[in-house]
C-alpha positions as protocol buffer text, in pm:
chain_id: "A"
residue {
  index: 1
  type: MET
  ca { x: 9937 y: 9546 z: 12821 }
}
residue {
  index: 2
  type: LYS
  ca { x: 9671 y: 9712 z: 12904 }
}
residue {
  index: 3
  type: PRO
  ca { x: 9382 y: 9455 z: 12860 }
}
residue {
  index: 4
  type: PHE
  ca { x: 9217 y: 9595 z: 12469 }
}
residue {
  index: 5
  type: PRO
  ca { x: 9549 y: 9624 z: 12366 }
}
residue {
  index: 6
  type: LEU
  ca { x: 9550 y: 9230 z: 12408 }
}
residue {
  index: 7
  type: ILE
  ca { x: 9229 y: 9196 z: 12296 }
}
residue {
  index: 8
  type: LEU
  ca { x: 9294 y: 9334 z: 11964 }
}
residue {
  index: 9
  type: MET
  ca { x: 9662 y: 9185 z: 11943 }
}
residue {
  index: 10
  type: LEU
  ca { x: 9477 y: 8843 z: 11983 }
}
residue {
  index: 11
  type: ALA
  ca { x: 9182 y: 8882 z: 11748 }
}
residue {
  index: 12
  type: SER
  ca { x: 9429 y: 8996 z: 11467 }
}
residue {
  index: 13
  type: PHE
  ca { x: 9607 y: 8694 z: 11499 }
}
residue {
  index: 14
  type: PHE
  ca { x: 9332 y: 8478 z: 11536 }
}
residue {
  index: 15
  type: ALA
  ca { x: 9134 y: 8656 z: 11224 }
}
residue {
  index: 16
  type: PHE
  ca { x: 9525 y: 8611 z: 11003 }
}
residue {
  index: 17
  type: PHE
  ca { x: 9496 y: 8170 z: 11064 }
}
residue {
  index: 18
  type: THR
  ca { x: 9174 y: 8152 z: 11032 }
}
residue {
  index: 19
  type: GLY
  ca { x: 9149 y: 8371 z: 10674 }
}
residue {
  index: 20
  type: ALA
  ca { x: 9488 y: 8172 z: 10588 }
}
residue {
  index: 21
  type: SER
  ca { x: 9258 y: 7848 z: 10514 }
}
residue {
  index: 22
  type: ALA
  ca { x: 9047 y: 7809 z: 10223 }
}
residue {
  index: 23
  type: GLU
  ca { x: 8682 y: 7662 z: 10311 }
}
residue {
  index: 24
  type: PRO
  ca { x: 8751 y: 7252 z: 10309 }
}
residue {
  index: 25
  type: LEU
  ca { x: 8658 y: 7056 z: 10095 }
}
residue {
  index: 26
  type: LYS
  ca { x: 8364 y: 6817 z: 10033 }
}
residue {
  index: 27
  type: VAL
  ca { x: 8202 y: 6511 z: 9858 }
}
residue {
  index: 28
  type: GLY
  ca { x: 8025 y: 6680 z: 9510 }
}
residue {
  index: 29
  type: ASP
  ca { x: 8292 y: 7014 z: 9502 }
}
residue {
  index: 30
  type: ALA
  ca { x: 8469 y: 7042 z: 9199 }
}
residue {
  index: 31
  type: ALA
  ca { x: 8825 y: 6859 z: 9180 }
}
residue {
  index: 32
  type: PRO
  ca { x: 9055 y: 7157 z: 9171 }
}
residue {
  index: 33
  type: LYS
  ca { x: 9306 y: 7105 z: 8856 }
}
residue {
  index: 34
  type: VAL
  ca { x: 9606 y: 7199 z: 8977 }
}
residue {
  index: 35
  type: SER
  ca { x: 9939 y: 7140 z: 8904 }
}
residue {
  index: 36
  type: GLY
  ca { x: 10274 y: 7019 z: 9084 }
}
residue {
  index: 37
  type: VAL
  ca { x: 10571 y: 6919 z: 9057 }
}
residue {
  index: 38
  type: THR
  ca { x: 10634 y: 6595 z: 9151 }
}
residue {
  index: 39
  type: ASP
  ca { x: 10956 y: 6337 z: 9276 }
}
residue {
  index: 40
  type: THR
  ca { x: 11086 y: 6273 z: 8945 }
}
residue {
  index: 41
  type: GLY
  ca { x: 11080 y: 6703 z: 8911 }
}
residue {
  index: 42
  type: ALA
  ca { x: 10823 y: 6682 z: 8658 }
}
residue {
  index: 43
  type: THR
  ca { x: 10520 y: 6870 z: 8625 }
}
residue {
  index: 44
  type: LEU
  ca { x: 10220 y: 6694 z: 8707 }
}
residue {
  index: 45
  type: ASN
  ca { x: 9872 y: 6879 z: 8584 }
}
residue {
  index: 46
  type: LEU
  ca { x: 9599 y: 6738 z: 8807 }
}
residue {
  index: 47
  type: GLY
  ca { x: 9302 y: 6871 z: 8632 }
}
residue {
  index: 48
  type: GLU
  ca { x: 9438 y: 6578 z: 8331 }
}
residue {
  index: 49
  type: VAL
  ca { x: 9487 y: 6305 z: 8531 }
}
residue {
  index: 50
  type: TYR
  ca { x: 9137 y: 6330 z: 8614 }
}
residue {
  index: 51
  type: GLN
  ca { x: 9041 y: 6345 z: 8258 }
}
residue {
  index: 52
  type: GLN
  ca { x: 9258 y: 6033 z: 8204 }
}
residue {
  index: 53
  type: ASN
  ca { x: 9096 y: 5797 z: 8454 }
}
residue {
  index: 54
  type: LEU
  ca { x: 8780 y: 5684 z: 8555 }
}
residue {
  index: 55
  type: TYR
  ca { x: 8895 y: 5759 z: 8961 }
}
residue {
  index: 56
  type: THR
  ca { x: 9193 y: 5991 z: 9065 }
}
residue {
  index: 57
  type: VAL
  ca { x: 9268 y: 5877 z: 9415 }
}
residue {
  index: 58
  type: VAL
  ca { x: 9460 y: 6208 z: 9572 }
}
residue {
  index: 59
  type: TRP
  ca { x: 9637 y: 6063 z: 9923 }
}
residue {
  index: 60
  type: PHE
  ca { x: 9804 y: 6352 z: 10173 }
}
residue {
  index: 61
  type: TYR
  ca { x: 10050 y: 6318 z: 10437 }
}
residue {
  index: 62
  type: PRO
  ca { x: 10258 y: 6522 z: 10673 }
}
residue {
  index: 63
  type: LYS
  ca { x: 10556 y: 6427 z: 10631 }
}
residue {
  index: 64
  type: ALA
  ca { x: 10738 y: 6132 z: 10439 }
}
residue {
  index: 65
  type: LEU
  ca { x: 10917 y: 5864 z: 10604 }
}
residue {
  index: 66
  type: THR
  ca { x: 10708 y: 5933 z: 10867 }
}
residue {
  index: 67
  type: GLY
  ca { x: 10515 y: 5601 z: 11015 }
}
residue {
  index: 68
  type: GLY
  ca { x: 10129 y: 5669 z: 10987 }
}
residue {
  index: 69
  type: CYS
  ca { x: 10282 y: 5797 z: 10622 }
}
residue {
  index: 70
  type: THR
  ca { x: 10486 y: 5541 z: 10533 }
}
residue {
  index: 71
  type: LYS
  ca { x: 10142 y: 5288 z: 10665 }
}
residue {
  index: 72
  type: GLN
  ca { x: 9915 y: 5503 z: 10418 }
}
residue {
  index: 73
  type: GLY
  ca { x: 10146 y: 5508 z: 10145 }
}
residue {
  index: 74
  type: CYS
  ca { x: 10219 y: 5141 z: 10171 }
}
residue {
  index: 75
  type: SER
  ca { x: 9837 y: 5073 z: 10225 }
}
residue {
  index: 76
  type: LEU
  ca { x: 9786 y: 5221 z: 9844 }
}
residue {
  index: 77
  type: ARG
  ca { x: 10081 y: 5067 z: 9738 }
}
residue {
  index: 78
  type: ASP
  ca { x: 9993 y: 4686 z: 9870 }
}
residue {
  index: 79
  type: ALA
  ca { x: 9664 y: 4775 z: 9692 }
}
residue {
  index: 80
  type: ALA
  ca { x: 9798 y: 4969 z: 9364 }
}
residue {
  index: 81
  type: THR
  ca { x: 9734 y: 4621 z: 9131 }
}
residue {
  index: 82
  type: GLU
  ca { x: 9381 y: 4652 z: 9237 }
}
residue {
  index: 83
  type: LEU
  ca { x: 9340 y: 5062 z: 9244 }
}
residue {
  index: 84
  type: THR
  ca { x: 9415 y: 5003 z: 8858 }
}
residue {
  index: 85
  type: LYS
  ca { x: 9178 y: 4733 z: 8752 }
}
residue {
  index: 86
  type: GLN
  ca { x: 8939 y: 4944 z: 8915 }
}
residue {
  index: 87
  type: GLY
  ca { x: 9053 y: 5192 z: 8699 }
}
residue {
  index: 88
  type: ALA
  ca { x: 9216 y: 5446 z: 8953 }
}
residue {
  index: 89
  type: THR
  ca { x: 9550 y: 5603 z: 8921 }
}
residue {
  index: 90
  type: VAL
  ca { x: 9682 y: 5740 z: 9296 }
}
residue {
  index: 91
  type: ILE
  ca { x: 9893 y: 6060 z: 9346 }
}
residue {
  index: 92
  type: GLY
  ca { x: 10042 y: 6143 z: 9675 }
}
residue {
  index: 93
  type: VAL
  ca { x: 10146 y: 6505 z: 9819 }
}
residue {
  index: 94
  type: SER
  ca { x: 10279 y: 6597 z: 10125 }
}
residue {
  index: 95
  type: THR
  ca { x: 10524 y: 6932 z: 10164 }
}
residue {
  index: 96
  type: ASP
  ca { x: 10816 y: 6766 z: 10117 }
}
residue {
  index: 97
  type: PRO
  ca { x: 11111 y: 6862 z: 9852 }
}
residue {
  index: 98
  type: VAL
  ca { x: 11176 y: 6669 z: 9589 }
}
residue {
  index: 99
  type: GLU
  ca { x: 11413 y: 6462 z: 9658 }
}
residue {
  index: 100
  type: LYS
  ca { x: 11262 y: 6393 z: 9998 }
}
residue {
  index: 101
  type: GLN
  ca { x: 10971 y: 6284 z: 9828 }
}
residue {
  index: 102
  type: LYS
  ca { x: 11194 y: 6082 z: 9539 }
}
residue {
  index: 103
  type: GLU
  ca { x: 11366 y: 5889 z: 9861 }
}
residue {
  index: 104
  type: PHE
  ca { x: 11051 y: 5758 z: 10027 }
}
residue {
  index: 105
  type: LYS
  ca { x: 10916 y: 5649 z: 9644 }
}
residue {
  index: 106
  type: GLU
  ca { x: 11222 y: 5459 z: 9656 }
}
residue {
  index: 107
  type: THR
  ca { x: 11229 y: 5379 z: 9982 }
}
residue {
  index: 108
  type: ASN
  ca { x: 10868 y: 5215 z: 9973 }
}
residue {
  index: 109
  type: HIS
  ca { x: 10857 y: 5107 z: 9607 }
}
residue {
  index: 110
  type: PHE
  ca { x: 10556 y: 5323 z: 9527 }
}
residue {
  index: 111
  type: PRO
  ca { x: 10409 y: 5259 z: 9188 }
}
residue {
  index: 112
  type: PHE
  ca { x: 10297 y: 5635 z: 9157 }
}
residue {
  index: 113
  type: PRO
  ca { x: 10398 y: 5980 z: 9156 }
}
residue {
  index: 114
  type: LEU
  ca { x: 10444 y: 6159 z: 9466 }
}
residue {
  index: 115
  type: ILE
  ca { x: 10398 y: 6579 z: 9444 }
}
residue {
  index: 116
  type: ALA
  ca { x: 10684 y: 6808 z: 9664 }
}
residue {
  index: 117
  type: ASP
  ca { x: 10385 y: 7066 z: 9760 }
}
residue {
  index: 118
  type: THR
  ca { x: 10692 y: 7306 z: 9886 }
}
residue {
  index: 119
  type: GLU
  ca { x: 10479 y: 7634 z: 9807 }
}
residue {
  index: 120
  type: LYS
  ca { x: 10112 y: 7441 z: 9930 }
}
residue {
  index: 121
  type: THR
  ca { x: 9947 y: 7538 z: 9571 }
}
residue {
  index: 122
  type: VAL
  ca { x: 9808 y: 7226 z: 9605 }
}
residue {
  index: 123
  type: LEU
  ca { x: 9734 y: 7165 z: 9938 }
}
residue {
  index: 124
  type: LYS
  ca { x: 9556 y: 7536 z: 9908 }
}
residue {
  index: 125
  type: ALA
  ca { x: 9383 y: 7421 z: 9608 }
}
residue {
  index: 126
  type: PHE
  ca { x: 9207 y: 7163 z: 9815 }
}
residue {
  index: 127
  type: GLY
  ca { x: 9126 y: 7358 z: 10160 }
}
residue {
  index: 128
  type: GLN
  ca { x: 9398 y: 7201 z: 10368 }
}
residue {
  index: 129
  type: SER
  ca { x: 9542 y: 7515 z: 10598 }
}
residue {
  index: 130
  type: ALA
  ca { x: 9818 y: 7441 z: 10478 }
}
residue {
  index: 131
  type: LEU
  ca { x: 10011 y: 7640 z: 10774 }
}
residue {
  index: 132
  type: VAL
  ca { x: 10306 y: 7438 z: 10832 }
}
residue {
  index: 133
  type: MET
  ca { x: 10258 y: 7120 z: 10641 }
}
residue {
  index: 134
  type: ALA
  ca { x: 9947 y: 6903 z: 10501 }
}
residue {
  index: 135
  type: SER
  ca { x: 9655 y: 6664 z: 10704 }
}
residue {
  index: 136
  type: ARG
  ca { x: 9598 y: 6361 z: 10641 }
}
residue {
  index: 137
  type: GLU
  ca { x: 9314 y: 6329 z: 10392 }
}
residue {
  index: 138
  type: CYS
  ca { x: 9219 y: 6108 z: 10080 }
}
residue {
  index: 139
  type: TYR
  ca { x: 9040 y: 6217 z: 9776 }
}
residue {
  index: 140
  type: VAL
  ca { x: 8912 y: 5995 z: 9529 }
}
residue {
  index: 141
  type: ILE
  ca { x: 8746 y: 6213 z: 9229 }
}
residue {
  index: 142
  type: LYS
  ca { x: 8552 y: 6109 z: 8931 }
}
residue {
  index: 143
  type: SER
  ca { x: 8518 y: 6285 z: 8645 }
}
residue {
  index: 144
  type: GLY
  ca { x: 8593 y: 6550 z: 8792 }
}
residue {
  index: 145
  type: LYS
  ca { x: 8418 y: 6601 z: 9099 }
}
residue {
  index: 146
  type: ILE
  ca { x: 8469 y: 6478 z: 9471 }
}
residue {
  index: 147
  type: VAL
  ca { x: 8367 y: 6181 z: 9523 }
}
residue {
  index: 148
  type: TYR
  ca { x: 8504 y: 6035 z: 9864 }
}
residue {
  index: 149
  type: LYS
  ca { x: 8664 y: 6161 z: 10132 }
}
residue {
  index: 150
  type: ASP
  ca { x: 8800 y: 6069 z: 10448 }
}
residue {
  index: 151
  type: THR
  ca { x: 9063 y: 6189 z: 10716 }
}
residue {
  index: 152
  type: GLY
  ca { x: 9287 y: 6052 z: 10983 }
}
residue {
  index: 153
  type: VAL
  ca { x: 9380 y: 5714 z: 10790 }
}
residue {
  index: 154
  type: THR
  ca { x: 9668 y: 5531 z: 10793 }
}
residue {
  index: 155
  type: ASP
  ca { x: 9713 y: 5138 z: 10751 }
}
residue {
  index: 156
  type: GLN
  ca { x: 9317 y: 5145 z: 10602 }
}
residue {
  index: 157
  type: GLN
  ca { x: 9364 y: 5385 z: 10317 }
}
residue {
  index: 158
  type: ALA
  ca { x: 9315 y: 5197 z: 10046 }
}
residue {
  index: 159
  type: ALA
  ca { x: 9077 y: 4924 z: 10192 }
}
residue {
  index: 160
  type: ASN
  ca { x: 8814 y: 5264 z: 10237 }
}
residue {
  index: 161
  type: VAL
  ca { x: 8933 y: 5330 z: 9916 }
}
residue {
  index: 162
  type: LEU
  ca { x: 8816 y: 4973 z: 9700 }
}
residue {
  index: 163
  type: ALA
  ca { x: 8577 y: 4970 z: 9954 }
}
residue {
  index: 164
  type: PHE
  ca { x: 8406 y: 5338 z: 9835 }
}
residue {
  index: 165
  type: ILE
  ca { x: 8515 y: 5238 z: 9485 }
}
residue {
  index: 166
  type: ALA
  ca { x: 8284 y: 4876 z: 9496 }
}
residue {
  index: 167
  type: SER
  ca { x: 8051 y: 5089 z: 9617 }
}
residue {
  index: 168
  type: ASP
  ca { x: 8029 y: 5266 z: 9323 }
}
residue {
  index: 169
  type: LYS
  ca { x: 8046 y: 5130 z: 9056 }
}
residue {
  index: 170
  type: LYS
  ca { x: 7709 y: 4913 z: 9228 }
}
residue {
  index: 171
  type: SER
  ca { x: 7508 y: 5276 z: 9228 }
}
């Protein structure tokens, strides 16, 4: 293959994949008002959830029933009572299908809904590349705005969120 067509092909490939992802959301951005199907098969409208709670914690994980994702979810599960006392509701999101989300929830006794984002609508709305699966991220939303974001956290997820909420309430 001649160098020019190869360079053109590589440039096209790069442009396709960089264009496939939205700009990642950051603190201060409006939280996406998007809906998704939960582990029960019901549709959950995140915009309505934001209005009904002081804080909404939306956590993304790559794959249900895997080590890091289980640690992340169990961290939030174990802190569910304290999060509720602080006015927070928790929602998990991955690209796993409804059946896998249901199994993940039942196996780990999660008291919160898990969105089966097989069409990657929620992922894209939150600015994830959504090429294969969700990236490990967590957002705290207050009054329709993102007020906290972290990435890559597993078993310390709830501690980080609770520390943020405590500091937010002091300010």
